[in-house]
C-alpha positions in Angstrom: 65.9 -51.7 -32.6 63.8 -54.9 -32.9 64.4 -57.9 -30.7 65.7 -59.8 -33.7 68.2 -57.1 -34.5 69.4 -57.1 -30.8 69.9 -60.8 -30.9 71.8 -60.7 -34.2 74.0 -57.9 -32.8 74.7 -59.9 -29.6 75.5 -63.0 -31.6 77.9 -61.0 -33.8 79.6 -59.4 -30.9 80.2 -62.7 -29.1 80.7 -65.1 -32.1 84.4 -65.4 -31.6 84.1 -65.6 -27.8 84.5 -68.9 -25.9 82.1 -67.6 -23.2 78.4 -68.3 -23.0 76.1 -65.3 -23.3 73.0 -65.4 -21.0 69.8 -63.5 -21.7 67.4 -62.4 -19.0 63.7 -61.9 -18.8 62.2 -60.0 -15.9 65.6 -60.1 -14.1 66.0 -63.9 -14.4 68.1 -65.9 -16.7 66.0 -67.1 -19.6 68.3 -68.5 -22.2 72.0 -68.9 -23.2 73.9 -68.6 -26.3 76.9 -71.0 -26.2 79.8 -71.5 -28.6 79.1 -74.3 -31.0 82.0 -76.4 -29.7 80.4 -76.3 -26.2 77.0 -77.3 -27.6 78.5 -80.3 -29.4 80.4 -81.4 -26.3 77.2 -81.1 -24.2 75.3 -83.2 -26.8 78.0 -85.8 -26.9 78.0 -86.0 -23.1 74.2 -86.4 -23.1 74.4 -89.2 -25.7 77.0 -91.0 -23.6 74.8 -90.7 -20.5 71.8 -92.1 -22.5 73.9 -95.1 -23.7 75.0 -95.7 -20.1 71.5 -95.6 -18.8 70.3 -98.0 -21.6 73.1 -100.4 -20.8 72.2 -100.3 -17.1 68.5 -100.9 -17.9 69.4 -103.9 -20.1 71.7 -105.3 -17.4 69.0 -104.9 -14.8 66.4 -106.6 -17.0 68.8 -109.5 -17.6 69.5 -109.9 -13.9 65.9 -109.5 -12.8 63.8 -111.7 -15.1 64.7 -110.6 -18.5 62.5 -108.8 -21.0 59.3 -109.6 -22.8 58.1 -109.0 -26.3 55.4 -106.4 -27.1 52.6 -108.9 -27.4 53.3 -110.3 -23.9 53.7 -106.8 -22.5 50.3 -105.7 -23.7 48.7 -109.0 -22.6 50.0 -108.4 -19.1 48.6 -104.9 -19.1 45.2 -106.3 -20.2 45.3 -108.8 -17.5 46.2 -106.2 -14.8 43.3 -104.0 -16.0 40.8 -106.9 -15.9 42.1 -108.0 -12.4 42.1 -104.5 -10.9 
């Protein structure tokens, strides 16, 4: 049986399950097949964490000197390179 057939058989067997299925390679976990609902929940959580981090970064920038436009940023890099 080919690897592709094994994977398809495993997916078919567990498609209705709410449990993740882990695969191994050389005795160590290598990958997991998770229910679609779980994947969507993980992605939503990751998105929320990204939004939180972006808000914290903006708040930090506002509290500690603000931000600069791209032109000013690249000018500061050029200045640092020529001073260093």
